N, C-alpha and C positions, 0 to 999 in steps of 0.2 A: 700831088707829090708831098707838099708840106703837112698836110693832114695824115698822111700815111707815116710820115716820119715820127709825128706827134704820138700817133698810135702806137708805133712800133717802141718809141722811147718809154711810154708809160707801161707797155705790156711787158718790157724787159725789167723795169724797176719795181713795179707794184706785184707782177705775177712771177717772173723768173727768179730774180735773187730776193725778192721781198724785202726791199730796202726801209728801214724804220727811222723815225725821228731820232736824231742824236747820234747815229752810225757813222761810220767812214767808209766811203766807197773809192776804189782805186779804178780810174777810168783810163784806158789806153786805146788810142785810135792809130791805125797805120795807113798812111796815104792821105794826100789833100783832099780826095773825094769825100771824106768820112767827116768832114768838118761841120756839116749842118747836123747830122746826127749826134755828134759829140757835143755840140752846143745845146741840142735840145735834151740830151742827157743830164747836163750839167743843169739846166733851168728846171727840169723836173725834179732833180736831186734837192735843190734848194727849196721848192715847193714842198717836198716831202719833210724838210727840216734836218736832212742829213748834210754831211760835210763831203764835198768832192774833192779828190786830188786827181788832177787830169795830167795826162803825159802824151803828147803828140810824138809818134814814132814814124819810122818809114824804113823800108828794106834797105835804102841806100844808106841810111845811119847806121843800121845794124852791120852792113858790109864794112864800112868804114872803121867800126868800133872793134871788129873781131880780126880783120885781116892783117896778119902778122902780130896780133897782139900776144903777150905773154900770158902765162897761166896765171901770173900773180895780177896783171891788169884785169883780166876777165873776172878773178875771184873778187877784187874790190868792186868792181861793177855790179857783180852778183850780190855782195853784201848789201850794197846800198838798195838794190830793188827788193832783195828778200826782207830786210827791214820794214819797207813800206808795206810789203805784202802782208807782213806778220801783224802790222797794226791796222790793216784794213779788215771790215767785217765783210765786205762784198768786193767782188772785182768784176769789170765788164771790159771786154776787148772787142773793139769794132775794126776789122780788118778790110781794107779796101786797097789792097796792093795794086798799085799802078804799073808795076812790073814784077810779076810772079817769078820770074826767071833771073832776078837780080844777083842771086847768090849761086848761080849755076857754075860759074867758073871760079869760085873762090877755093883755095886749096883745101882738099879733103881733111887734113890734119887741123886746120884753123875751124872748119865746121864742126868736127868731132869735138875738139877743145871746148868750144862754146856750148855745144850740146851737153856734154858731160857736166860741165859746171854749173852754167846759167840755167839751161833748160831743167836739169834735174833738180837743182836746189831751190829756185824760184817756183817753178810750175808743178813739177812732180811732187816734192816733198813739202810745198808750203801752201800754194794756191789749191791745188786738189783736195787735200784733206782737211785744210783749215779755213777756207773762205766759202761763201756762197757765191757761186760764179756763173757767167754766161758768157759765151764766146759767139761773135757772129760775123759774116761777111757783110759788105756794102756794095750795091749795085753801081758799078761804073762802067766806062767804055771799054776798059780793058777786059773785064769779066764778060761783058756782052760779046766782044770779039771772040773770045775764047769758047763762048757758047754758041757761037755762029747765029746770033741773033742780033736785032737792031737794039739800040739802047733803051727804046720805049717797050719794046717786046720784053726785053730782059727786066725792066723795072716792073712789069705787070706780072711776069712770071716769080720774080723775087718775092714781091709783097703777098701774092697768093699763097707762096709756100710759108712765108714767114707769120701770116696773120690768120692762118685757118683757126679753125675751133679746137684749141689743144685740150681743153676741158672734154669735150667729145671723144677725142682721140684717147685721152688717159682712160677714159671708161672702158674704152673698147680694148685697150691693151691689157686690162687686168686679167682677163682669162688666159692669154698667153703667158703673162708672168707666173700664174698659178701653174700652168702645165710646164713650163721650162724648169721651175723650182723643184718639181717632183721627177723630172726625167733624168735617166741615167745614161742611156747611149744614144747618139745622134749619129744618123747616116745621111750624108749629102751626096747625091748622084746627079750628073749632068754632063754636058759636054765637057770633055777633058778633065772631068773631076769624079773622084770616087775617094770620099774621106769619111772616116769614122773617129769619134772621140767621145769621151765621157763628160758628163756634166754632174756626176753624182756628187752630192753634198754641196754644189755651187748655187747660189742665189743669183737672181736676175733683177735688173733695174729698169724701170719704166723711165722713158725721156720723152716728156710730153710739154717741152718748150721752157724748161726750167735752167738747164744747163747750156743748151745750144739753141740757137735760132738761125735757120730753121731747124725744127726737129722732127722726131718721127722714127724711133727704134727702141727696141727692148735688147739689152744687152747683158751678158754675162761673160765667163771665162771658162775655157776648156780645163779640165784637170790637166795640169802641166805635162805630164808623161804619157798621156792618153791617146795622142792624135797619131793616126797611121793612114797612109794612103797618099794622095795627091789631088792638087787642085790648081786650075789655071784662072786667074783673075781676068775679066773681059774689059776691065774699066782702066783707062790709062791713068796715071798719078803722078804726082811730083814729090820729091822729098829734099828739102833745103835747096829748093830752086832747081833740082835736077829732074828731067822728064824720064819716066818709065813706062813700058809697055808690056801688056801680056806677060805678067809675072807668073811664073809656075813654080810652085812648091812640093817637093817630095818629103814625106814626115816618116820617121821610125822611133816610135816611142816617144813622141812629143817633139823630138827635135828636127829641125830642117837639115836634111842629109844632103839635099840638091835644091839648089834654087838658081832660076834664070830669068833675064828680063830682056825682051827683044831690042830694047833701047838701052844703052848705057849699062851693059852687062857688067863691065869692068867695076863700074861704081857701086853696081848692086852687090857685088861680091864682098867689097870693103864694108859696105853697111852690114851684111849678114856676120861679119867678124868684129864688130864695134866692142862687144863685151860678152860677157858669159851668157847673158839672157837674151841677145839678140838673134838667136837661132831657135827661140821658143815663142810661144803665142800668148799674149795677154787679154785678148777680148775675141768674143764670138757675138754677132748680133744679127737681127732681121730688121730691114728697113721698111717702112710702111707709109711715108709722105705721099698721099695721092696726086699732089701737084708736081712732084719731082719724078719725072718719068724718063729722063736721058742724062747722062753725065755731062759735066761742064767743066772737068778737070779742076774741082774745088772739093776738097773732101768734105767740107762741113754740109754741102748739098749732096754728093754723091753717095755718101754712106747711108743717106736717108731714102734713096730711090725706092719706089715700091716695087716689091717683087725681087728685091735683092737681099744678099747677106754680105757680111764684111767680117773679117778676121784681121787682128792687129798683131803685127811683129813686134816682140819686146815686152815691155813694161805692162804689168796688170794695174788696174786701179786699186788704191788703198781704200776700199769699201768692202761691201758684202760679196763683191765678186773677185776679190784677190785670190789668185791662185798660186802666190808665192813667187811668180817671175819678176825679177828685177833687171830694168836695163835703162839706159840714158835715152832709148828712143821708144816711142809708141806710134807706129805707123799702120793705119787702117788701109787695106786693100779690099776691093769691092768686086764682087761677082753677081751680075744681073742674071736672073732666071726666067724672065718673061719668054714667051713663045718667040718673040722677035729677036731675042737674043740667045736663042738655041734651047730654051727650057731647062727643066731640071726638077729634081723631087727633094724634100727634106722630110725624113722620117725621125721620129722620136720614140724610142722603145718599140720599134717594129711597127709604128702606126704611122701612115702618110698624113702629115699635117698641111703640106703646101705643094702644090704642083704647077709648074709653069708660071711661077709668080703669085699665084693665088691660093689663100687658104681655103682648104676643102672641109675642116671640121665645122660642124655648125656653130659652136661657141667662139669660133675665131673669125667668121664670116664678116664680122663688123668691121674688122681691119682691110677688107678688101676696099679698093679705090672708090667703087660707087657708093659705099656705105659711109665714107668719111668725108665726102665733099659736100 
């Protein structure tokens, strides 16, 4: 375990954020289980010759700081963290939530206020465009239980997914990026899904271990007003500590005209109406991590499931994929298209590129699980 933690810390700092001597890195860890990796990140930072600012956080602390807080209080809290983020060259967050549902019964108005102020200003407007960043989870008993695995089994699963050969994966992703960059029309078909949208003029981004650990996706964003049809996501999810299941979305000219969740549908309706951008999509991506084969109710893993695609309600990233949609939320929803999950097809400009979770074009077969392990 200790050797794997050291290797993970080194991979994050040397390869993911490429920390350099003399730079400042903002290290944030959530939950008591993360302390060993946080300590190793600090140790390696010092070895590199950089300066760490480390901040231990917890969902319980977040709950106490936002529950009943005024907008003015949250803004002052936001200003402090925004200033730290602006001064940092890099940001790494290790999230080992011991209670992932700690915010589930916090009032919607308090969560929305926190998201619109802190989340938007510190992370959407500062961290994403201005720092080299990496966000990851950490294996603990709570995550193992959610995954229906023993702690040891989950640790092995976690490190297999996190320590794979990302350089090999990155090379295999290049043909997919090339194809996505020149694609105009996408058609996704499958169980409870018939969706069409445009990627014309949009660029895609390879994710090979630089911003997320684990990693394994190529993402872009649909042209904002181009989505038509319907999709039912088959992976359970959470948002601000609230559980949602079998989310179904119907689109007309890019806008979600109807959305439902089998769990907590009343809360889902409120999320859809948070702001002007929360009924439009900000991301479309294909997941390819060969070691992530089933959902564990953690989006950093679930969005990388091989044979899946995901789309994000809300804000688009402020990079080459920006489709102009602005929102205080960015919420990834995942659909697995393997045979075991009902199958499905993805077509680019009238050409089948993936069927039942496996790429069928010769230039993309390097992304199939047997070729990435």
